[in-house]
N, C-alpha and C positions, 0 to 999 in steps of 0.2 A: 851577543845572542846565539843560542844554540841552533845549529843548522839542520837542514833536512837530511834524513838518512837516505842511503842508496836505494834506488828503485828496485834493484835486484834483490834486496833483502826484505822488501815490503810486499811484493806481489810478483807472481810468475808472468812470463811472457804470454800474452793472449794469443789465441789461435787465429783471431781475426776472421773466423768462419770461412776462410778460403775465398773471400770476395775480392781481395786485392792481390795482383800478381806479385810473386815473391821478390822480383827484381825492383819493383816499385817500393816495396817495404824496405829493402836494403838501402835503396837510394835515399828514401825519406829519413831513415835512421842515421845514415852517414851525414846528411845535411844537419841533422840535429846534433850530431857529435861535433861538427865544426862550430855550430852555434854555441854549444856548451863550452868549447875551448875558448871562444871569444869572451864569454861571460866570466869564465874563471880568470882570464887575464885582466878583465875589468874589475875583478873582485866583487862581483854581484852576489848578494846573499841568496842561497837556495830558498830560504824562507820567503824572501821577497818575490822570487819567481813563482812559488806556490801561491802566494797571495794574489799575484797578477792573474794566475790561472782561475782563481775564484772570481775575480772581477770580470774575466772573460765569460765565465759561466753565467754570472749575474746579468751581464749585458746581453748575452744570447737569449736568456729568458725574457728580458724586457723587449727585445726585438721580435720574438715570437708573439708576445702578448699584443703588440701593436702592429702585427701583420707585416713584418719585414723579414720573411723566412730566409731569403737569400743571404742577407748579412748575418742572420743568426747562425747559418751553417758555417760561415767564415769564422765566427767567434767560437763555435764549438770546436772547430779544427784547431784554432789557436790555443784553446783551453787544453785540448788533448796533447798538443805539442809541448806546451809548457809543463804539463804533468810528467812528460818523459824527461825534459831537460833539467828540471830541478834535481832529480835523482842523479843524473850524469854529472851535474855541477858539484853536487855534494861529494860524490866519489872522487872526482878529479881534484877538488880543492881540499880533500880530506876534512870535510866538515859534517861527517855523519853523526847522528845522535838519536837516542830514543825519543827525545822530545820532537825532533824533526820528523821522525817517522809518524808519530801520532798527529802532529800538526798537519802533515800532508794528507793523511787518511781522513781526518776530520773535515778539512776544507774540500776534499773531493766530494764528500757527501753533501755538503752545503751547495757546492756548485751544481751538482745534479739536481738538487731540490729546486733551485732557482730555474733551471731549464724546464723541468717538468711543470713547475707552477706556472711559468709563462705560457706553456702549451695549454694547460687547463684554463687559464684566463682567456686565451684565444678562442677556445671552444665554449666559453661561458654561455649559459642559457640553452645549451644543446646537450644531448645525451653523451657525446664523446668526451665531455669535460671530466667525466669520472675516470676515464682510462688512465690518464697520467698519474693519478694517485696510486693505482695498483702497480703501475710501472715503477714508480719510485719505491713503493713497498718492496717489490721483488728485487730491485737493484740494491736496496739497503740490506735485505736479508741474504743476498749472495755473499756480500762482504762480511756480514755479521756471523753467519754460520761457519765460515772458514776461520775467522778470527777466534770464535768461541771454541771451535774444535781444536785449533792449534794451541789455545790456552790450556786445554786439557791434555796436551801432549800428543794429539793425533793429527797427522798431516791430512789435509782435506782440500784437494784441488780438483775434484771431479766436477763435471758439468760445464755449461756454457754461460755466456752473457756476463763475462767479466767487464770491467770498466771500458777497456779499449774497444771491445766488441760492441758495447752499447753506443759509444760515441760514434763509431764508424757507421752503424746502422742509422743513427739519427741524422748524420750528415748526408748519407746516401738518400735516405727517405726525403729529406728536405730538398735536396737538389733535384731529385726526380720529380717530386711534386711541384716544384717551382718551374722547372723547365717545361714540363708537359702540362702545366696548369691543372694538376690533379692533387694539389697540396693536401686537402682535407682527407680524401680516401688514402693517400699514401701514408700520411702520418698516423691515421687510425690503424692501418695494417702494421706499421713499424712499432708503434706503442703497444699494441695488443700482443705482437710477437715477443717483444722484450718482456712484457708483464708475465705472459704465460711461461716462457722458457726460464726466466730468472726465478720465478716462484717454484717451478719444478726442480731447478738446480738446488734451491734452498732446502726443499724436501729431500732431495737425493743426498745432500750432504748430511742432513740430520739422520737419515736412515743408515748412512755409512758409519756414523759414530756408533749407532746401536749394533750394527753388524760386527764392527771391530771389538766392541766391548764384550759381546757374546763370545767371540773367538778367544779373547784374552781370558775370560772366565773358564772356558773349556780347557785351555792350556794349563790353567792353574790346577784343575781337577785331575789332570793326567799325572 
């Protein structure tokens, strides 16, 4: 089986919105590096890790749907961790490939869909049920606009709400909502924030391509 490509070639490091202390981030990444070393020694397929991340996202959505947000937060965290580990394993095991890269990106979209669908189901029959749909739309468009721009030969990394940022906000919103017993308003705020900012980012990236194209045309005229 062709394996997953390196994470570093698939997407940039997320800024994480400054919500996590830098030493915590380094500690977390170091622990994932140790885990990836173990998985390489065990000859675990990077694609299998990617698939397990999908299952974690699916389980998180189901837990949201049936009102178990605390466990859903744990599964989202695991999903995000596995999403980092698969790339590290692919690099260290020298099992990078184009197929692995698209396999990873595709399953990322599916796992996010299941998470947002679970939240929409949780809010069923109430007006907030519509918010997760716009959140998923924005999340998908952030990835699509970058991929489409880079397919046209234009680097496009502007804006916020990349996958890591979205996952962190979902986990934080879920934990805060669960601990302080304000889950509904906390998730409405988080989902709305992700929806608004991600769709703005998609528009920003679209306009960036127009700006670069106009500049290229001006350069040709000179």
